[in-house]
C-alpha positions as CSV (number, residue, x, y, z in Angstrom):
1,M,26.7,109.3,54.1
2,K,27.7,111.3,57.2
3,I,30.6,113.8,57.4
4,I,32.7,114.4,60.5
5,K,34.7,117.6,60.4
6,S,37.3,118.0,63.2
7,D,40.7,119.4,63.7
8,D,41.1,117.3,66.9
9,I,43.5,114.4,67.0
10,C,43.3,110.7,67.8
11,P,41.1,110.2,70.8
12,V,38.4,112.7,69.7
13,I,38.2,111.6,66.1
14,L,38.3,107.9,66.9
15,T,35.6,108.4,69.6
16,N,33.4,110.2,67.0
17,V,33.8,107.4,64.5
18,L,33.1,104.8,67.2
19,K,29.9,106.7,68.2
20,E,28.7,106.5,64.6
21,W,29.5,102.8,64.3
22,T,27.8,101.9,67.5
23,S,24.7,103.9,66.6
24,L,24.1,101.6,63.6
25,K,21.5,98.8,64.0
26,N,22.5,95.2,63.3
27,G,22.9,94.7,59.5
28,E,23.1,98.4,58.7
29,E,25.9,100.0,56.7
30,E,26.9,103.6,56.3
31,E,29.6,105.5,54.5
32,L,31.5,108.0,56.7
33,V,33.7,110.8,55.6
34,I,36.2,112.4,58.1
35,I,37.7,115.7,57.2
36,T,40.6,116.8,59.4
37,S,44.1,118.4,59.5
38,W,45.4,115.5,61.6
39,E,48.1,113.9,59.5
40,A,48.0,110.4,60.9
41,V,44.2,110.0,60.4
42,G,44.5,107.6,57.5
43,Q,46.9,105.3,59.2
44,E,44.9,105.2,62.5
45,L,41.5,104.7,60.8
46,E,42.8,102.0,58.5
47,K,44.2,100.1,61.5
48,W,40.8,100.6,63.3
49,C,38.9,99.3,60.3
50,K,41.0,96.1,60.3
51,E,40.5,95.6,64.0
52,T,36.7,96.1,63.8
53,N,35.9,94.6,60.4
54,N,34.8,97.9,58.8
55,I,36.1,98.9,55.4
56,F,38.7,101.6,54.8
57,L,37.9,103.2,51.4
58,G,40.9,105.5,51.3
59,V,42.4,108.8,52.2
60,S,43.1,111.9,50.1
61,K,44.5,115.4,50.8
62,R,42.8,118.6,49.7
63,D,44.5,121.8,50.5
64,D,45.6,121.5,54.2
65,K,42.9,118.8,55.1
66,F,42.8,115.1,54.9
67,E,39.7,113.3,53.8
68,V,39.2,109.7,54.9
69,R,36.3,107.5,53.7
70,L,35.1,104.5,55.6
71,K,32.3,102.1,55.2
72,L,30.9,101.2,58.6
73,I,29.2,97.8,58.9
74,K,27.3,96.7,62.0
75,N,27.2,92.9,62.2
76,K,26.8,92.3,65.9
């Protein structure tokens, strides 16, 4: 499991997630946790998962941060 901590917004967080996903080899899977104060992170990453066939595991809030869990799957 990898963790990305960032208080950036959309383009930066999505770029970091995309880098992790593209670094996987064909057939590999990895759980990714994103911790951020960006409020829309759950909505945006859930949408991204649907578009890319990855799995959105959920979002929770702890103190002033949001924690999103994804399962990245490389099938191409």
